[in-house]
C-alpha positions as a Markdown table, in Angstrom:
| # | Residue | x | y | z |
|---|---|---|---|---|
| 1 | Met | 160.3 | 32.0 | 40.8 |
| 2 | His | 158.3 | 33.3 | 43.8 |
| 3 | Phe | 155.6 | 31.3 | 45.2 |
| 4 | Ile | 152.4 | 32.8 | 45.5 |
| 5 | Asp | 149.9 | 31.6 | 48.3 |
| 6 | Arg | 146.9 | 31.7 | 46.2 |
| 7 | Thr | 144.7 | 30.5 | 49.4 |
| 8 | Leu | 142.7 | 34.1 | 49.5 |
| 9 | Ile | 142.6 | 34.5 | 46.3 |
| 10 | Lys | 141.0 | 31.0 | 46.0 |
| 11 | Asn | 138.3 | 32.0 | 48.3 |
| 12 | Ser | 137.7 | 35.5 | 47.4 |
| 13 | Val | 135.1 | 37.6 | 45.1 |
| 14 | Ile | 136.9 | 40.1 | 42.6 |
| 15 | Leu | 135.3 | 42.9 | 40.8 |
| 16 | Ala | 137.1 | 44.3 | 37.8 |
| 17 | Val | 135.3 | 47.8 | 36.5 |
| 18 | Asp | 136.5 | 48.8 | 33.1 |
| 19 | Asp | 134.8 | 50.3 | 29.8 |
| 20 | Ser | 137.2 | 48.2 | 27.6 |
| 21 | Pro | 136.2 | 44.5 | 26.9 |
| 22 | Val | 139.7 | 43.8 | 26.1 |
| 23 | Leu | 141.0 | 44.9 | 29.4 |
| 24 | Leu | 138.1 | 43.0 | 31.3 |
| 25 | Asp | 138.8 | 39.9 | 29.0 |
| 26 | Ala | 142.7 | 40.1 | 30.1 |
| 27 | Leu | 141.8 | 40.4 | 33.9 |
| 28 | Asp | 139.6 | 37.5 | 33.3 |
| 29 | Ile | 142.1 | 35.4 | 32.0 |
| 30 | Thr | 144.6 | 36.4 | 35.0 |
| 31 | Leu | 142.4 | 36.1 | 37.7 |
| 32 | Gly | 139.1 | 34.3 | 36.6 |
| 33 | Glu | 140.4 | 30.7 | 37.3 |
| 34 | Leu | 142.0 | 31.5 | 40.4 |
| 35 | Cys | 139.2 | 33.2 | 42.5 |
| 36 | Lys | 136.0 | 32.2 | 43.7 |
| 37 | Glu | 134.1 | 34.2 | 41.7 |
| 38 | Phe | 135.3 | 36.9 | 39.0 |
| 39 | Ile | 132.7 | 39.4 | 38.4 |
| 40 | Met | 133.1 | 42.6 | 35.5 |
| 41 | Ala | 130.9 | 45.6 | 35.1 |
| 42 | Ser | 131.6 | 47.8 | 32.2 |
| 43 | Ser | 130.4 | 50.8 | 33.8 |
| 44 | Ala | 130.6 | 52.5 | 37.1 |
| 45 | Glu | 126.7 | 52.6 | 37.4 |
| 46 | Gln | 126.8 | 48.7 | 36.7 |
| 47 | Ala | 129.6 | 48.4 | 39.2 |
| 48 | Leu | 127.4 | 50.1 | 42.0 |
| 49 | Glu | 124.8 | 47.4 | 41.4 |
| 50 | Leu | 127.1 | 44.4 | 41.5 |
| 51 | Val | 129.1 | 45.8 | 44.6 |
| 52 | Ile | 126.0 | 45.9 | 46.5 |
| 53 | Lys | 124.6 | 42.5 | 45.3 |
| 54 | Lys | 127.9 | 40.7 | 45.5 |
| 55 | Met | 130.2 | 42.7 | 48.3 |
| 56 | Pro | 133.7 | 42.0 | 46.5 |
| 57 | Asp | 136.7 | 41.3 | 48.4 |
| 58 | Leu | 138.9 | 43.6 | 46.1 |
| 59 | Val | 138.3 | 45.9 | 43.3 |
| 60 | Leu | 139.9 | 46.6 | 40.2 |
| 61 | Leu | 138.9 | 49.8 | 39.0 |
| 62 | Asp | 139.7 | 51.9 | 36.1 |
| 63 | Ile | 139.7 | 55.8 | 35.9 |
| 64 | Glu | 138.6 | 57.0 | 32.8 |
| 65 | Met | 135.2 | 55.8 | 32.1 |
| 66 | Pro | 131.9 | 57.9 | 30.4 |
| 67 | Arg | 129.3 | 59.2 | 32.5 |
| 68 | Met | 131.2 | 58.4 | 35.6 |
| 69 | Ser | 134.9 | 58.3 | 36.3 |
| 70 | Gly | 136.6 | 55.7 | 38.4 |
| 71 | Phe | 137.3 | 58.7 | 40.8 |
| 72 | Glu | 133.5 | 59.2 | 41.2 |
| 73 | Leu | 132.8 | 55.8 | 41.6 |
| 74 | Phe | 135.6 | 55.2 | 44.2 |
| 75 | Glu | 133.9 | 58.5 | 46.4 |
| 76 | Lys | 130.4 | 56.8 | 46.1 |
| 77 | Leu | 131.8 | 53.5 | 47.4 |
| 78 | Lys | 133.4 | 55.3 | 50.1 |
| 79 | Glu | 130.1 | 56.5 | 51.0 |
| 80 | Leu | 128.5 | 53.2 | 51.6 |
| 81 | Thr | 129.5 | 52.0 | 55.2 |
| 82 | Ala | 129.4 | 48.4 | 54.5 |
| 83 | Ile | 131.5 | 48.8 | 51.3 |
| 84 | Ala | 133.9 | 51.7 | 52.1 |
| 85 | Arg | 136.4 | 49.2 | 53.3 |
| 86 | Ile | 136.9 | 46.9 | 50.3 |
| 87 | Pro | 140.2 | 47.7 | 49.0 |
| 88 | Val | 140.2 | 49.5 | 45.6 |
| 89 | Ile | 143.3 | 48.9 | 43.2 |
| 90 | Phe | 143.0 | 51.3 | 40.0 |
| 91 | Val | 144.1 | 49.8 | 36.8 |
| 92 | Thr | 144.4 | 52.6 | 34.3 |
| 93 | Ser | 146.5 | 53.9 | 31.4 |
| 94 | Ser | 147.5 | 56.9 | 32.9 |
| 95 | Asn | 151.2 | 56.9 | 34.0 |
| 96 | Asp | 150.8 | 60.4 | 35.0 |
| 97 | Lys | 152.2 | 60.7 | 38.7 |
| 98 | Lys | 149.4 | 63.4 | 39.8 |
| 99 | Thr | 146.9 | 61.1 | 38.8 |
| 100 | Glu | 148.4 | 58.2 | 41.0 |
| 101 | Ala | 149.0 | 60.6 | 43.7 |
| 102 | Lys | 145.3 | 61.6 | 43.6 |
| 103 | Ala | 144.4 | 57.8 | 43.8 |
| 104 | Leu | 146.2 | 57.0 | 46.6 |
| 105 | Glu | 145.0 | 60.0 | 48.4 |
| 106 | Leu | 141.7 | 59.0 | 48.0 |
| 107 | Gly | 142.3 | 55.7 | 49.6 |
| 108 | Ala | 143.1 | 53.3 | 47.0 |
| 109 | Val | 145.4 | 50.6 | 48.3 |
| 110 | Asp | 147.5 | 50.5 | 44.9 |
| 111 | Tyr | 147.8 | 51.8 | 41.6 |
| 112 | Ile | 148.7 | 49.5 | 38.3 |
| 113 | Thr | 149.4 | 50.9 | 34.8 |
| 114 | Lys | 148.1 | 49.1 | 31.7 |
| 115 | Pro | 149.6 | 47.0 | 30.0 |
| 116 | Phe | 150.0 | 45.6 | 33.2 |
| 117 | Asp | 152.1 | 42.4 | 33.8 |
| 118 | Arg | 150.4 | 39.4 | 34.9 |
| 119 | Ser | 152.7 | 38.2 | 37.5 |
| 120 | Val | 152.8 | 41.7 | 39.2 |
| 121 | Leu | 149.4 | 41.7 | 39.1 |
| 122 | Leu | 148.9 | 38.3 | 40.8 |
| 123 | His | 151.3 | 39.4 | 43.6 |
| 124 | Arg | 149.7 | 42.8 | 44.0 |
| 125 | Val | 146.0 | 41.1 | 44.4 |
| 126 | Asn | 147.5 | 38.4 | 46.5 |
| 127 | Thr | 149.1 | 41.1 | 49.0 |
| 128 | His | 146.2 | 43.4 | 49.4 |
| 129 | Leu | 143.8 | 40.5 | 50.0 |
| 130 | Asn | 146.3 | 39.2 | 53.0 |
| 131 | Ile | 146.5 | 42.7 | 54.2 |
| 132 | Ala | 142.5 | 43.3 | 54.5 |
| 133 | Tyr | 142.0 | 39.8 | 55.9 |
| 134 | Tyr | 144.7 | 40.1 | 58.8 |
| 135 | Cys | 143.2 | 44.0 | 59.4 |
| 136 | Thr | 139.9 | 42.6 | 59.7 |
| 137 | Asn | 140.8 | 39.6 | 62.1 |
| 138 | Leu | 143.0 | 42.2 | 64.1 |
| 139 | Glu | 139.9 | 44.3 | 64.0 |
| 140 | Asn | 137.6 | 41.7 | 65.1 |
| 141 | Ala | 140.0 | 40.9 | 68.1 |
| 142 | Leu | 140.4 | 44.5 | 69.3 |
| 143 | Gln | 136.5 | 44.6 | 68.9 |
| 144 | Ser | 136.2 | 41.5 | 71.3 |
| 145 | Ile | 138.8 | 43.2 | 73.8 |
| 146 | Glu | 136.5 | 46.3 | 73.9 |
| 147 | Asn | 133.3 | 44.3 | 74.1 |
| 148 | Gly | 134.8 | 42.6 | 77.6 |
| 149 | Leu | 135.8 | 45.9 | 78.6 |
| 150 | Ile | 132.4 | 47.5 | 78.3 |
| 151 | Ser | 130.7 | 44.4 | 79.7 |
| 152 | Thr | 133.2 | 44.4 | 82.7 |
| 153 | Phe | 132.3 | 48.3 | 83.3 |
| 154 | Ser | 128.6 | 47.6 | 83.2 |
| 155 | Ala | 128.6 | 44.5 | 85.4 |
| 156 | Leu | 130.9 | 46.4 | 87.9 |
| 157 | Leu | 128.3 | 48.9 | 88.4 |
| 158 | Glu | 125.4 | 46.5 | 88.5 |
| 159 | Ser | 127.3 | 44.3 | 91.1 |
| 160 | Arg | 126.7 | 47.0 | 93.4 |
| 161 | Asp | 123.0 | 47.8 | 92.4 |
| 162 | Lys | 121.3 | 44.4 | 91.8 |
| 163 | Asn | 118.2 | 46.8 | 90.9 |
| 164 | Thr | 119.8 | 47.8 | 87.8 |
| 165 | Ser | 120.6 | 44.4 | 86.3 |
| 166 | Gly | 120.4 | 44.7 | 82.4 |
| 167 | His | 119.8 | 48.1 | 82.6 |
| 168 | Ala | 122.9 | 49.0 | 80.4 |
| 169 | Asn | 122.3 | 46.3 | 77.7 |
| 170 | Arg | 118.5 | 47.3 | 77.6 |
| 171 | Thr | 119.0 | 50.9 | 77.2 |
| 172 | Ser | 121.4 | 50.1 | 74.4 |
| 173 | Leu | 118.7 | 48.1 | 72.6 |
| 174 | Tyr | 116.2 | 50.9 | 73.0 |
| 175 | Leu | 118.7 | 53.4 | 71.8 |
| 176 | Gln | 119.5 | 51.2 | 68.6 |
| 177 | Ala | 115.7 | 50.5 | 68.0 |
| 178 | Leu | 115.2 | 54.6 | 68.0 |
| 179 | Gly | 118.2 | 55.3 | 66.1 |
| 180 | Glu | 117.1 | 52.6 | 63.1 |
| 181 | Glu | 113.8 | 54.2 | 63.1 |
| 182 | Met | 115.2 | 57.4 | 62.7 |
| 183 | Leu | 117.6 | 56.4 | 59.9 |
| 184 | Glu | 114.3 | 55.2 | 58.1 |
| 185 | Ser | 113.0 | 58.5 | 58.1 |
| 186 | Thr | 114.3 | 60.9 | 55.5 |
| 187 | Asn | 113.8 | 64.0 | 57.7 |
| 188 | Thr | 114.8 | 63.1 | 61.1 |
| 189 | Tyr | 118.2 | 64.8 | 61.9 |
| 190 | Thr | 119.9 | 63.0 | 59.0 |
| 191 | Tyr | 122.6 | 65.6 | 59.2 |
| 192 | Asp | 123.3 | 64.3 | 62.4 |
| 193 | Leu | 122.9 | 60.6 | 62.3 |
| 194 | Thr | 124.4 | 57.9 | 59.7 |
| 195 | Gly | 124.4 | 54.2 | 60.5 |
| 196 | Thr | 128.1 | 54.4 | 61.4 |
| 197 | Leu | 127.3 | 56.9 | 64.0 |
| 198 | Leu | 124.5 | 54.9 | 65.5 |
| 199 | Lys | 126.5 | 52.1 | 65.7 |
| 200 | Lys | 129.3 | 53.8 | 67.7 |
| 201 | Met | 126.4 | 55.3 | 69.9 |
| 202 | Val | 125.2 | 52.0 | 70.5 |
| 203 | Arg | 128.5 | 50.7 | 71.4 |
| 204 | Ala | 129.0 | 53.5 | 74.0 |
| 205 | Ala | 125.5 | 53.3 | 75.4 |
| 206 | Pro | 126.1 | 50.4 | 78.2 |
| 207 | Leu | 128.6 | 52.9 | 79.8 |
| 208 | His | 126.4 | 55.9 | 80.4 |
| 209 | Asp | 126.3 | 55.4 | 84.2 |
| 210 | Ile | 129.8 | 54.3 | 85.0 |
| 211 | Gly | 130.1 | 57.4 | 87.0 |
| 212 | Lys | 127.7 | 55.8 | 89.5 |
| 213 | Val | 130.7 | 53.9 | 90.4 |
| 214 | Gly | 131.7 | 56.8 | 92.4 |
| 215 | Val | 128.5 | 57.5 | 94.5 |
| 216 | Pro | 128.6 | 56.2 | 97.6 |
| 217 | Asp | 126.6 | 53.2 | 98.8 |
| 218 | Ser | 124.6 | 54.9 | 101.2 |
| 219 | Ile | 123.0 | 57.1 | 98.4 |
| 220 | Leu | 123.1 | 54.8 | 95.6 |
| 221 | Leu | 121.3 | 52.1 | 97.2 |
| 222 | Lys | 119.4 | 54.4 | 99.7 |
| 223 | Pro | 115.6 | 53.0 | 99.8 |
| 224 | Gly | 114.1 | 56.2 | 100.5 |
| 225 | Lys | 113.8 | 59.9 | 99.0 |
| 226 | Leu | 117.6 | 61.6 | 98.8 |
| 227 | Thr | 118.4 | 64.7 | 100.5 |
| 228 | Glu | 119.0 | 67.8 | 98.5 |
| 229 | Glu | 122.9 | 67.4 | 99.4 |
| 230 | Glu | 122.6 | 63.6 | 98.5 |
| 231 | Tyr | 120.8 | 64.1 | 95.4 |
| 232 | Asn | 123.6 | 66.5 | 94.2 |
| 233 | Ile | 126.0 | 63.6 | 95.0 |
| 234 | Met | 124.1 | 61.5 | 92.6 |
| 235 | Lys | 123.6 | 63.9 | 89.9 |
| 236 | Ser | 127.6 | 64.1 | 89.9 |
| 237 | His | 127.8 | 60.8 | 88.3 |
| 238 | Thr | 127.3 | 62.2 | 84.7 |
| 239 | Thr | 130.6 | 64.6 | 85.3 |
| 240 | Lys | 132.3 | 61.7 | 87.0 |
| 241 | Gly | 131.5 | 59.5 | 84.4 |
| 242 | Ala | 132.1 | 61.8 | 81.4 |
| 243 | Ala | 135.6 | 62.6 | 82.9 |
| 244 | Val | 136.6 | 59.1 | 83.1 |
| 245 | Leu | 135.5 | 58.4 | 79.4 |
| 246 | Gly | 136.9 | 61.7 | 78.0 |
| 247 | Gly | 140.1 | 60.7 | 79.5 |
| 248 | Leu | 140.0 | 57.3 | 78.0 |
| 249 | Tyr | 139.3 | 58.6 | 74.6 |
| 250 | Arg | 142.3 | 61.4 | 74.8 |
| 251 | Lys | 144.3 | 58.3 | 75.3 |
| 252 | Met | 142.7 | 56.3 | 72.5 |
| 253 | Pro | 141.3 | 58.7 | 70.2 |
| 254 | Ser | 140.9 | 56.0 | 67.5 |
| 255 | Gln | 138.2 | 54.7 | 69.7 |
| 256 | His | 135.6 | 57.1 | 68.7 |
| 257 | Tyr | 133.1 | 55.3 | 70.2 |
| 258 | Leu | 134.5 | 56.8 | 73.6 |
| 259 | Leu | 133.6 | 60.2 | 72.5 |
| 260 | Phe | 129.9 | 59.3 | 72.2 |
| 261 | Ala | 130.4 | 57.3 | 75.7 |
| 262 | Glu | 131.5 | 60.7 | 77.2 |
| 263 | Gln | 128.9 | 62.5 | 75.3 |
| 264 | Ile | 126.1 | 60.2 | 76.6 |
| 265 | Ala | 127.3 | 60.1 | 80.3 |
| 266 | Leu | 127.4 | 63.6 | 80.4 |
| 267 | Ser | 124.1 | 64.5 | 78.4 |
| 268 | His | 121.6 | 61.7 | 79.3 |
| 269 | His | 120.1 | 63.6 | 82.1 |
| 270 | Glu | 119.9 | 67.1 | 80.7 |
| 271 | Lys | 115.8 | 68.1 | 79.4 |
| 272 | Tyr | 115.0 | 69.6 | 76.3 |
| 273 | Asp | 113.4 | 72.6 | 78.2 |
| 274 | Gly | 116.9 | 73.4 | 79.9 |
| 275 | Thr | 115.7 | 72.0 | 83.4 |
| 276 | Gly | 118.3 | 69.1 | 83.5 |
| 277 | Tyr | 121.3 | 68.3 | 84.8 |
| 278 | Pro | 124.4 | 68.9 | 85.0 |
| 279 | Asn | 124.4 | 72.0 | 82.5 |
| 280 | Gly | 121.0 | 73.0 | 82.0 |
| 281 | Leu | 121.5 | 72.6 | 78.2 |
| 282 | Arg | 118.1 | 73.4 | 76.0 |
| 283 | Gly | 117.0 | 71.9 | 73.0 |
| 284 | Glu | 119.3 | 70.9 | 70.2 |
| 285 | Ala | 122.5 | 72.2 | 72.4 |
| 286 | Ile | 122.3 | 68.7 | 74.1 |
| 287 | Pro | 123.9 | 66.1 | 71.6 |
| 288 | Leu | 121.9 | 64.0 | 69.9 |
| 289 | Ser | 123.2 | 61.0 | 71.5 |
| 290 | Gly | 122.0 | 62.4 | 74.9 |
| 291 | Arg | 118.5 | 63.3 | 73.7 |
| 292 | Ile | 117.9 | 59.7 | 72.6 |
| 293 | Met | 119.8 | 58.1 | 75.3 |
| 294 | Ala | 117.2 | 60.1 | 77.5 |
| 295 | Ile | 113.9 | 58.5 | 76.0 |
| 296 | Ala | 115.7 | 55.0 | 76.6 |
| 297 | Asp | 116.8 | 55.6 | 80.4 |
| 298 | Val | 113.6 | 56.6 | 81.4 |
| 299 | Tyr | 111.5 | 54.1 | 79.8 |
| 300 | Asp | 113.8 | 51.5 | 81.3 |
| 301 | Ala | 114.0 | 52.9 | 84.8 |
| 302 | Val | 110.3 | 53.2 | 85.2 |
| 303 | Thr | 109.2 | 49.7 | 83.8 |
| 304 | Lys | 111.5 | 48.1 | 86.4 |
| 305 | Asp | 111.7 | 47.4 | 90.1 |
| 306 | Arg | 113.8 | 49.9 | 91.8 |
| 307 | Ile | 114.7 | 49.8 | 95.7 |
| 308 | Tyr | 112.4 | 53.1 | 96.1 |
| 309 | Arg | 109.2 | 51.9 | 94.2 |
| 310 | Gly | 107.8 | 49.3 | 92.1 |
| 311 | Ala | 107.7 | 49.0 | 88.2 |
| 312 | Met | 105.4 | 50.7 | 86.1 |
| 313 | Asn | 103.5 | 48.8 | 83.3 |
| 314 | His | 104.5 | 49.9 | 79.5 |
| 315 | Glu | 101.4 | 52.0 | 79.2 |
| 316 | Gln | 102.2 | 54.3 | 82.0 |
| 317 | Ala | 105.8 | 54.5 | 80.8 |
| 318 | Cys | 104.7 | 55.6 | 77.3 |
| 319 | Lys | 102.3 | 58.2 | 79.1 |
| 320 | Ile | 105.4 | 59.6 | 80.8 |
| 321 | Ile | 107.4 | 60.1 | 77.5 |
| 322 | Leu | 104.6 | 61.0 | 75.4 |
| 323 | Glu | 103.7 | 63.9 | 78.2 |
| 324 | Gly | 107.3 | 65.0 | 78.3 |
| 325 | Arg | 107.4 | 66.1 | 74.8 |
| 326 | His | 108.6 | 69.6 | 74.3 |
| 327 | Thr | 109.8 | 69.5 | 78.1 |
| 328 | His | 111.9 | 66.6 | 79.1 |
| 329 | Phe | 112.3 | 65.0 | 75.6 |
| 330 | Asp | 112.9 | 66.0 | 71.9 |
| 331 | Pro | 109.5 | 66.3 | 70.5 |
| 332 | Val | 111.2 | 64.7 | 67.3 |
| 333 | Ile | 112.4 | 61.8 | 69.2 |
| 334 | Val | 109.3 | 61.1 | 70.9 |
| 335 | Asp | 107.5 | 60.7 | 67.5 |
| 336 | Val | 109.7 | 58.3 | 66.6 |
| 337 | Phe | 109.5 | 56.6 | 69.9 |
| 338 | Glu | 105.3 | 56.7 | 69.5 |
| 339 | Lys | 105.7 | 54.7 | 66.1 |
| 340 | Ile | 107.8 | 51.9 | 67.9 |
| 341 | Gln | 106.8 | 51.7 | 71.3 |
| 342 | Asp | 105.7 | 48.2 | 70.6 |
| 343 | Lys | 109.3 | 47.4 | 69.9 |
| 344 | Phe | 110.1 | 48.8 | 73.5 |
| 345 | Met | 107.5 | 46.7 | 75.1 |
| 346 | Glu | 109.2 | 43.3 | 73.2 |
| 347 | Ile | 112.7 | 44.1 | 74.2 |
| 348 | Ser | 111.9 | 44.7 | 78.0 |
| 349 | Asn | 109.8 | 41.2 | 77.8 |
| 350 | Ser | 112.4 | 39.3 | 75.7 |
| 351 | Tyr | 115.3 | 40.5 | 78.2 |
| 352 | Ile | 113.0 | 39.4 | 81.2 |
| 353 | Glu | 113.1 | 35.8 | 79.5 |
| 354 | Ile | 116.6 | 36.1 | 79.1 |
| 355 | Glu | 117.6 | 37.3 | 82.5 |
| 356 | Asp | 115.3 | 34.2 | 83.5 |
């Protein structure tokens, strides 16, 4: 007899979805007393409500159900960012190999046919709870490492130019505030922006000026106006940063945030009317991430002291951005900024308090 470590089952919430009361009772008998909470849904519609409220650790899902099949429900679950990675085991009366293959191709972690063997079900539930648990821990560890690298890169740049202290983190918060407000709108670039993509943009944002590491101190820290030649060298931080980040992305293609980091580094100085640099892109030819960062970057730059000028106040910064509608900035995103401009001031002020 094999011993099943039931620690994870004991601490887990499991959802069973089936239109058969008999099957739900059988699953309840098998798992109900072992897990932290066993919840049941007799339809896909009920399951959708429960999964959002309860956030189960694992789902047992029938395929053939009225109105909405298990396959259709599974596709809807995958569209929900916070729920998409919950392991799903299909428990069905179909022993058709094509149906099983389709379930696994969709992303189910397992496929069990009815009537099920109690011991087999327990082992498979336990196995997939363990896999999900260790994958989550591994991802958290990798994310901590990535966060450390991003912080190190940002600190490296800011150690050269004390006047930009906190710029990387503040611009990330401004970008996040704009993106979240855009997601609240039903008609603001909904085809280009999702919650998942916004998280990657925010993660990438602190790296937008990393190319300045390659700009000489004599130019980066110059207190006066740059010559044309010096300005051209300064502008090269966009292409230099994009080259470094693009190279990293090609070596680590699973780290999708690096793709956004490359985009933002290259395009955050482009202007909506095509007069920006390095490529003179116009309008929506500029990546959305770059168009959002442009506003975040300018607001932070003008509201903080620089070696060549003093800081402007919030009202002056807002005037610059609002007057830059259609020329420097995407007018749709400027409208979003105008709605949440007080949030920008809160971020700026709170970050000063943190630094102090």
